[in-house]
VOPAGU-2260 file (C-alpha; in pm, 1 decimal, decimal comma):
REM VOPAGU-2260
SITE   aa  ch    i         X         Y         Z
SITE  MET   A    0       0,0       0,0       0,0
SITE  ASN   A    1     124,8     350,0     -78,9
SITE  LYS   A    2     234,1     581,3     198,6
SITE  VAL   A    3     -17,0     857,3     271,2
SITE  PRO   A    4     123,4    1200,6     359,1
SITE  LEU   A    5      17,4    1335,2     697,0
SITE  THR   A    6     127,3    1642,9     888,3
SITE  VAL   A    7     258,1    1610,6    1243,5
SITE  ARG   A    8     -58,0    1781,4    1374,9
SITE  GLY   A    9    -281,4    1548,7    1170,3
SITE  ALA   A   10    -104,3    1238,9    1301,8
SITE  GLU   A   11    -135,5    1367,5    1658,2
SITE  LYS   A   12    -511,4    1424,9    1615,5
SITE  LEU   A   13    -554,4    1068,9    1487,7
SITE  ARG   A   14    -352,0     929,6    1781,4
SITE  GLU   A   15    -567,6    1127,4    2027,6
SITE  GLU   A   16    -888,1     996,8    1868,7
SITE  LEU   A   17    -751,5     640,3    1878,7
SITE  LYS   A   18    -660,6     676,1    2245,8
SITE  ARG   A   19   -1008,5     812,6    2328,9
SITE  LEU   A   20   -1180,4     533,2    2137,0
SITE  LYS   A   21    -977,3     264,8    2313,3
SITE  SER   A   22    -974,1     407,8    2666,2
SITE  VAL   A   23   -1314,3     581,9    2692,2
SITE  ASP   A   24   -1562,8     486,9    2419,9
SITE  ARG   A   25   -1486,2     113,4    2395,1
SITE  PRO   A   26   -1518,2      45,3    2773,0
SITE  LYS   A   27   -1837,1     255,2    2786,5
SITE  VAL   A   28   -2005,6      53,8    2509,2
SITE  ILE   A   29   -1894,6    -278,2    2662,5
SITE  GLU   A   30   -2056,7    -168,8    2987,1
SITE  ALA   A   31   -2375,2     -71,6    2799,1
SITE  ILE   A   32   -2386,8    -415,7    2631,4
SITE  ALA   A   33   -2343,9    -591,1    2966,8
SITE  GLU   A   34   -2621,0    -378,7    3118,6
SITE  ALA   A   35   -2855,0    -445,7    2826,2
SITE  ARG   A   36   -2785,7    -822,4    2850,8
SITE  ALA   A   37   -2891,3    -811,0    3213,4
SITE  HIS   A   38   -3237,5    -694,4    3103,5
SITE  GLY   A   39   -3315,3   -1036,1    2955,7
SITE  ASP   A   40   -3443,1   -1129,6    2607,1
SITE  LEU   A   41   -3191,2    -997,1    2353,0
SITE  LYS   A   42   -3414,3   -1039,0    2044,8
SITE  GLU   A   43   -3641,7    -750,6    2139,0
SITE  ASN   A   44   -3391,7    -546,7    2336,1
SITE  ALA   A   45   -3336,2    -217,1    2149,9
SITE  GLU   A   46   -3070,0    -101,0    2397,2
SITE  TYR   A   47   -2866,4    -414,3    2331,2
SITE  HIS   A   48   -2889,3    -377,5    1952,8
SITE  ALA   A   49   -2800,0      -6,7    1968,4
SITE  ALA   A   50   -2499,4     -80,6    2191,3
SITE  ARG   A   51   -2381,1    -360,2    1957,3
SITE  GLU   A   52   -2413,9    -124,5    1659,4
SITE  GLN   A   53   -2214,0     141,4    1845,1
SITE  GLN   A   54   -1950,7    -119,5    1932,8
SITE  SER   A   55   -1924,9    -219,1    1567,3
SITE  PHE   A   56   -1875,8     144,8    1467,0
SITE  ILE   A   57   -1607,0     200,6    1732,8
SITE  GLU   A   58   -1414,5    -114,3    1637,9
SITE  GLY   A   59   -1432,1     -19,8    1269,5
SITE  ARG   A   60   -1303,9     330,7    1340,6
SITE  ILE   A   61   -1018,9     192,2    1554,5
SITE  LYS   A   62    -911,3     -36,6    1268,1
SITE  GLU   A   63    -940,2     251,3    1019,1
SITE  ILE   A   64    -722,8     486,5    1229,0
SITE  GLU   A   65    -463,9     216,1    1298,0
SITE  ALA   A   66    -441,4     143,8     923,9
SITE  LYS   A   67    -405,3     514,0     840,5
SITE  LEU   A   68    -130,5     560,8    1097,2
SITE  SER   A   69      55,3     250,2     983,2
SITE  ASN   A   70      49,1     371,8     620,7
SITE  ALA   A   71     123,0     734,7     704,9
SITE  GLU   A   72     432,8     920,4     602,8
SITE  ILE   A   73     446,2    1189,5     868,8
SITE  ILE   A   74     599,0    1505,4     728,3
SITE  ASP   A   75     724,8    1778,9     958,7
SITE  VAL   A   76     727,0    2082,5     731,3
SITE  THR   A   77     929,2    2284,7     984,8
SITE  GLN   A   78    1224,6    2050,2     924,0
SITE  LEU   A   79    1219,8    2086,2     544,8
SITE  ASN   A   80    1407,1    2340,5     337,9
SITE  ALA   A   81    1190,8    2401,4      31,7
SITE  ASN   A   82    1350,1    2733,4     -68,1
SITE  GLY   A   83    1021,2    2922,2     -67,5
SITE  LYS   A   84     835,1    2672,3    -283,8
SITE  VAL   A   85     484,6    2548,5    -205,7
SITE  ILE   A   86     509,0    2189,3     -79,0
SITE  PHE   A   87     297,6    1949,9     126,5
SITE  GLY   A   88     239,8    2100,7     471,0
SITE  ALA   A   89     318,3    2457,0     364,8
SITE  THR   A   90      85,9    2740,0     463,0
SITE  VAL   A   91      11,2    2964,9     167,1
SITE  VAL   A   92    -139,3    3314,3     168,5
SITE  LEU   A   93    -316,8    3385,3    -160,6
SITE  SER   A   94    -473,2    3693,6    -313,5
SITE  ASP   A   95    -766,9    3638,5    -547,0
SITE  GLU   A   96    -681,7    3832,3    -863,1
SITE  ALA   A   97   -1052,3    3893,7    -936,6
SITE  ASP   A   98   -1149,7    4074,9    -616,6
SITE  GLY   A   99    -827,3    4115,5    -416,2
SITE  SER   A  100    -954,3    3908,3    -123,9
SITE  GLU   A  101    -693,2    3714,2      72,7
SITE  VAL   A  102    -720,2    3354,9     183,2
SITE  THR   A  103    -479,0    3132,9     376,4
SITE  TYR   A  104    -452,9    2756,7     324,2
SITE  GLN   A  105    -231,6    2484,6     465,1
SITE  ILE   A  106    -181,1    2196,2     224,5
SITE  VAL   A  107    -253,0    1874,2     414,4
SITE  GLY   A  108    -337,6    1508,2     359,7
SITE  GLU   A  109    -677,9    1382,0     261,1
SITE  ASP   A  110    -770,7    1273,6     615,5
SITE  GLU   A  111    -699,5    1612,5     773,0
SITE  ALA   A  112    -854,2    1833,5     505,9
SITE  ASP   A  113   -1118,8    2081,0     625,7
SITE  ILE   A  114   -1170,3    2376,2     394,0
SITE  LYS   A  115   -1359,3    2571,6     663,4
SITE  GLN   A  116   -1043,1    2565,9     876,8
SITE  GLY   A  117    -816,8    2647,5     582,6
SITE  LEU   A  118    -684,6    2290,8     556,5
SITE  LEU   A  119    -664,2    2212,8     186,0
SITE  ASN   A  120    -650,9    1854,3      54,9
SITE  ILE   A  121    -326,8    1786,3    -134,9
SITE  ASN   A  122    -536,5    1626,8    -411,9
SITE  SER   A  123    -764,8    1930,0    -460,0
SITE  PRO   A  124    -735,2    2134,8    -781,0
SITE  ILE   A  125    -610,2    2442,6    -591,7
SITE  ALA   A  126    -340,1    2250,5    -401,6
SITE  ARG   A  127    -224,1    2070,8    -715,7
SITE  GLY   A  128    -201,7    2406,9    -894,0
SITE  LEU   A  129       3,8    2560,4    -612,1
SITE  ILE   A  130     258,4    2280,0    -557,4
SITE  GLY   A  131     603,7    2384,1    -676,9
SITE  LYS   A  132     517,1    2753,0    -714,4
SITE  GLU   A  133     683,1    3037,8    -518,5
SITE  GLU   A  134     597,1    3370,5    -357,4
SITE  GLY   A  135     503,7    3628,4    -620,9
SITE  ASP   A  136     386,3    3369,8    -875,1
SITE  VAL   A  137      41,1    3410,2   -1025,8
SITE  VAL   A  138    -134,1    3079,5   -1085,3
SITE  ASP   A  139    -443,4    3003,4   -1290,7
SITE  ILE   A  140    -634,3    2711,6   -1143,8
SITE  GLN   A  141    -920,1    2524,1   -1306,7
SITE  THR   A  142   -1187,1    2484,7   -1038,7
SITE  PRO   A  143   -1540,5    2348,5   -1067,3
SITE  GLY   A  144   -1659,1    2712,3   -1076,9
SITE  GLY   A  145   -1423,6    2807,1   -1362,1
SITE  VAL   A  146   -1067,2    2934,5   -1386,6
SITE  LYS   A  147    -944,4    3126,6   -1079,5
SITE  SER   A  148    -628,6    3336,8   -1069,5
SITE  TYR   A  149    -435,2    3369,0    -745,2
SITE  GLU   A  150    -116,6    3550,6    -655,6
SITE  ILE   A  151      96,6    3376,5    -394,6
SITE  LEU   A  152     167,0    3643,1    -133,0
SITE  GLU   A  153     349,2    3430,2     123,3
SITE  VAL   A  154     467,3    3072,6     179,6
SITE  LYS   A  155     525,0    2966,3     540,9
SITE  TYR   A  156     653,9    2641,0     687,5
SITE  VAL   A  157     492,2    2627,0    1032,1
């Protein structure tokens, strides 16, 4: 399986979720199943079925996170010297050429992407258009809404 790029912060968030699932959520659902079993007939016991469904979800999520972490290539952008180029993990300040508005994105892995928080998926059209460019470059990016032009105002490795 191919290595999946992940920032240090993204890997830490996944580890925290994994720890919470294993140490808090899993024991809680096991307790709920035991309590529901104590109520008797399991065929018509909605609490039991809901707890088993929740357990299935938790176990699936644990396996998913463990797989992601085992296939992750954790990249610490602060340790890289990219000579001002846009790379994975870089934070980029852009100016929209059409209206002059500024936007800041950090280019992250698929699992950490959240456009509302400025975390841009490495596979998105904007990120792909920015990779390898430098401060001062103007890039034209084909987006679902048409071609957008951005000027790269700043590239930070934080």
